[in-house]
N, C-alpha and C positions, 0 to 999 in steps of 0.2 A: 530297192531289192538288191542292187549290187553290193551295198554295204553288208547285207545279210550273207550273200554268197561269200564275200571276202572273209567275213567273220567266221563262217562255217569252215572255210578252207584253213584258216589260222588255227581254229580249235582242233581240227582233225590232225594237222601237222604236229601240234604241240602235245596233245593228249592221247593220240592213237599211234602216230608214226614215230613219236619221240624224237622229232627233228625240228629245226627252225624253219618257219615258213620263209619263202623267198619272195621278192617283189615280182619276179618273173612268174612264179607259181601263182601268186595272187592274180596276176593279169590272165593267166591261162584259166583260173577258176572262174573268171568273169567273162571268159570266151573272147578275150581281146588279144591282139597280137603285140601291142606295144607294152614294154615294161613300165613306161610312164604312167599307164592306166593303173597298174598294180601299185605304183608309188603313190599316186593320187588317192587311191582307195585306202591304203595304209595310213596316209597322213590324215585323211578324213576320220577314220576310226580313232586315231590318236587324238585328234582335236576334240572329238566327242567323248573322250575319256574311256572308250571301250577296251582299248589296248594301249600298252606303253612299252617303252624300252627300259630295261633295268640298267644297273650301273655298268654292266659288261656289254651293253648294246643289244641284248637279246630281246626279241619281241615276246611280251607277256600279255595275258589276258587278266582283267580284273577278276577277283574271286567271285563276285556276284554275277558275272556274265559267262562263266564257264560252261554252263548247261545250255548248249545250242538246241536242245530238243524243246526248250520252252519257247513260247511265242515272244518274239522280241519286237518291240515297236520302236522304230527309228524315225524320229520327227525331223523333217527337213526344215531347218530354221529359216532358210531363205524364203521358202514357199509360205511359211506361216506368219511371216512378219513384217 
């Protein structure tokens, strides 16, 4: 569920606020105090291919993941396998 909250925050920043999401902002969206939590969530989303950094280092979402109103199923590979 944390991945979805982080993804929703990133989507809101990029498509509604027209600003780059921050690691600290991701942590706050997850109701965590440590920016490391935001960094770990961002890295997990990048590892799963849901977000990426462009050539300028900006956080971007894949085109097919930009609609956060759709139900997104995130499979935990460690738990399933």
